[in-house]
C-alpha positions in Angstrom: -109.8 117.4 321.3 -109.0 119.2 318.1 -105.8 118.5 316.1 -104.5 121.5 314.3 -103.2 121.4 310.7 -99.5 121.1 311.4 -100.1 118.1 313.7 -102.3 116.4 311.1 -99.5 116.8 308.5 -97.0 115.4 310.9 -99.2 112.3 311.5 -99.6 111.8 307.8 -95.9 112.0 307.2 -95.2 109.5 309.9 -97.8 107.1 308.6 -96.3 107.4 305.1 -92.8 106.8 306.4 -94.0 103.7 308.3 -95.7 102.4 305.2 -92.6 103.0 303.1 -90.4 101.3 305.7 -92.8 98.3 305.8 -92.7 98.0 302.0 -88.9 98.4 302.0 -88.4 95.7 304.6 -91.0 93.4 302.9 -89.2 93.8 299.6 -85.8 93.1 301.1 -87.2 89.9 302.7 -88.8 88.6 299.5 -87.0 85.7 297.9 -84.4 86.9 295.4 -81.9 85.1 293.2 -80.3 85.3 289.8 -79.9 82.5 287.2 -76.1 82.8 286.4 -75.9 79.9 284.0 -78.3 77.6 282.1 -76.8 74.2 280.9 -78.7 71.9 278.6 -77.2 68.4 278.1 -78.8 66.2 275.5 -77.9 62.5 275.0 -79.1 61.0 271.7 -79.4 57.3 271.1 -79.1 55.4 267.8 -82.7 55.8 267.0 -82.7 59.6 267.4 -84.5 59.7 270.8 -83.0 61.8 273.6 -82.7 62.1 277.4 -82.1 65.6 278.7 -80.7 67.2 281.8 -81.1 71.0 282.3 -79.3 72.9 285.1 -80.2 76.3 286.3 -77.3 77.7 288.4 -78.5 80.2 291.1 -76.9 83.0 292.9 -78.5 84.4 296.1 -77.8 87.7 297.8 -77.3 86.2 301.2 -77.9 83.1 303.4 -81.5 84.1 304.2 -82.6 83.7 300.6 -80.8 80.3 300.3 -82.9 79.1 303.2 -86.1 80.5 301.8 -85.4 78.7 298.5 -84.8 75.5 300.3 -88.3 75.9 301.9 -89.8 76.3 298.5 -88.0 73.2 297.3 -89.7 71.2 300.1 -93.0 72.7 299.1 -92.8 71.9 295.4 -90.9 68.6 295.5 -90.1 67.1 292.1 -93.1 68.4 290.3 -92.2 70.4 287.2 -95.6 72.1 286.9 -95.4 73.5 290.4 -91.8 74.8 289.8 -92.9 76.5 286.6 -95.7 78.3 288.4 -93.2 79.5 291.0 -90.8 80.7 288.3 -91.7 80.6 284.6 -88.0 80.2 283.7 -87.9 76.8 285.3 -89.3 74.8 282.4 -88.1 72.4 279.6 -86.3 74.0 276.7 -86.0 71.0 274.4 -88.8 69.6 272.2 -92.6 69.9 272.6 -93.7 70.2 276.2 -96.5 67.8 275.5 -93.9 65.1 274.6 -92.1 65.5 277.9 -92.0 62.3 280.0 -90.5 61.3 283.3 -89.7 64.9 284.4 -88.0 65.2 287.8 -86.9 68.5 289.4 -84.1 68.4 292.0 -82.4 71.3 293.8 -78.7 70.3 294.3 -75.4 71.7 295.5 -72.1 71.1 293.6 -68.8 70.2 295.2 -67.7 73.8 295.1 -70.9 74.9 296.9 -72.8 76.2 293.8 -76.5 75.9 294.1 -78.5 74.7 291.1 -81.9 73.4 290.1 -81.8 70.3 287.9 -84.6 69.1 285.6 -84.2 65.6 284.0 -86.6 64.3 281.4 -87.0 62.4 278.2 -89.2 62.9 275.1 -91.8 60.5 273.7 -90.7 61.5 270.1 -87.3 61.6 268.5 -85.4 64.9 268.2 -83.6 63.6 265.1 -85.1 62.5 261.9 -83.8 59.9 259.3 -82.9 61.5 256.0 -81.4 58.5 254.2 -80.7 54.9 255.1 -78.3 52.5 253.4 -77.0 49.0 254.2 -74.2 50.3 256.4 -75.1 53.9 257.3 -78.1 56.1 258.4 -78.1 59.9 257.9 -79.8 61.9 260.6 -80.6 65.6 261.0 -82.0 67.7 263.9 -85.8 68.1 263.6 -87.1 71.7 263.0 -88.4 73.5 266.1 -86.8 71.2 268.6 -85.3 74.3 270.3 -88.5 76.4 269.8 -87.9 78.1 273.1 -84.9 79.9 271.6 -86.9 81.3 268.6 -87.0 85.1 268.9 -88.5 87.3 266.2 -87.1 85.9 262.9 -83.9 84.5 264.5 -82.9 81.5 266.6 -81.1 83.0 269.6 -79.0 81.1 272.2 -78.8 83.6 275.1 -75.6 84.6 276.9 -74.7 82.2 279.7 -76.6 79.4 278.0 -74.8 76.2 277.0 -76.3 73.4 274.8 -74.3 70.2 274.7 -75.5 67.4 272.5 -73.8 63.9 272.8 -74.4 61.7 269.8 -73.9 57.9 269.6 -70.2 56.8 269.4 -70.2 55.4 265.9 -71.0 58.7 264.0 -69.5 61.0 261.4 -70.4 64.6 262.1 -70.8 67.0 259.2 -69.3 70.1 260.7 -70.1 72.2 257.6 -73.8 71.3 258.2 -73.9 72.7 261.7 -75.4 76.2 262.2 -74.7 78.4 264.1 -71.0 77.6 264.6 -70.4 75.1 267.3 -67.6 73.4 269.2 -67.2 69.8 267.9 -65.4 67.3 270.0 -65.8 63.9 268.3 -69.4 62.9 268.9 -70.1 66.0 271.2 -71.5 69.3 269.8 -71.5 72.4 272.0 -73.3 75.7 271.4 -72.5 78.4 273.9 -74.3 81.7 273.9 -74.5 84.3 272.8 -75.3 83.0 269.3 -77.9 83.9 266.7 -78.7 82.4 263.3 -81.5 82.0 260.8 -81.7 78.4 261.6 -80.3 75.7 264.0 -79.1 72.7 262.1 -77.1 69.6 262.9 -76.5 66.6 260.6 -74.5 63.4 261.1 -74.1 59.9 259.7 -74.6 56.8 262.0 -72.4 53.8 261.1 -74.3 50.5 261.6 -72.7 47.8 263.5 -71.7 44.8 261.3 -72.6 42.1 263.8 -74.2 42.3 267.2 -72.3 40.9 270.2 -73.9 37.6 271.2 -73.4 36.4 274.8 -73.4 32.5 275.0 -74.2 32.7 278.7 -77.2 35.0 278.0 -78.4 32.7 275.2 -78.3 29.7 277.5 -80.1 31.6 280.2 -82.8 32.5 277.7 -83.2 29.0 276.5 -83.4 27.5 280.0 -85.9 30.0 281.4 -89.2 28.6 282.6 -91.1 30.2 279.8 -88.9 28.7 277.1 -88.0 25.4 278.7 -90.7 23.3 277.0 -89.7 24.7 273.6 -86.0 24.1 274.4 -86.7 20.4 275.3 -88.7 19.9 272.1 -85.9 21.5 270.0 -83.2 19.4 271.7 -85.2 16.2 271.2 -85.7 17.1 267.5 -81.9 17.7 267.1 -81.0 14.4 268.8 -83.5 12.6 266.6 -81.9 14.1 263.4 -78.4 13.1 264.6 -79.6 9.6 265.5 -81.3 9.2 262.1 -78.3 10.6 260.3 -76.1 8.3 262.4 -78.0 5.2 261.3 -77.9 6.4 257.7 -74.1 6.9 257.8 -73.6 3.5 259.5 -75.8 1.9 256.9 -73.8 3.5 254.1 -70.6 2.2 255.6 -71.9 -1.3 255.9 -73.1 -1.2 252.3 -69.7 0.0 251.2 -67.9 -2.8 253.1 -70.3 -5.4 251.7 -69.9 -4.2 248.1 -66.1 -4.1 248.4 -66.0 -7.6 250.0 -68.0 -8.9 247.0 -65.6 -7.3 244.6 -62.6 -8.8 246.4 -64.2 -12.3 246.5 -64.9 -12.1 242.8 -61.3 -11.0 242.1 -59.9 -13.9 244.1 -62.0 -16.4 242.2 -60.8 -15.1 238.9 
């Protein structure tokens, strides 16, 4: 049975329409979401090391895409490498990736039903470097290239909807004039909120050393009476008792000599 030209054209058009419809449906079912906000919270200790938490807030077009994302979450678990393969934006933005340790990825929901992906990690190297140390203070500054992911062209750029919050130790004096680009300073907390651009990202502060550490007597006794330290503790106590006993005998002997000498003096006085 021969098919004339108009019928062939009709079949081709129908096939093209089916293919287009298939692609359209497939594209609509593909997982889609937007990152509406990126928060980076950095907690710095007294030695300049940091623990970091990053949050990627997500917006989905409908419930179907939320469920699909949950399925991906079960598939990739807490593994940072797997999530980065899934979406290159899900990565660490602080420090050298090779220095990242204890990285954990968790999809979570806030109290107001906002969905976000959280990455927590620490770094094996400090993000702050010592510039000068005195008897009472230590001066620190942010290491170059710690925020290398924000280097674009010849500028450091903190994108719009990105917030970097750095919490320093409590006993610090922050040099606001040494912070670039301009930041919000709330005591020991520094906040950069994009969009911001600058030739450099700098932060300097002075750490005040504690005059005397807090000593817990209960903790000290617990340490001294532990199984590992018990023989040494017994030896130390014995030594201290021996010194006290020896000093006691010496003191008693001195008193006896003093009494004897004074008795002799009195006897001689009475004879005269």
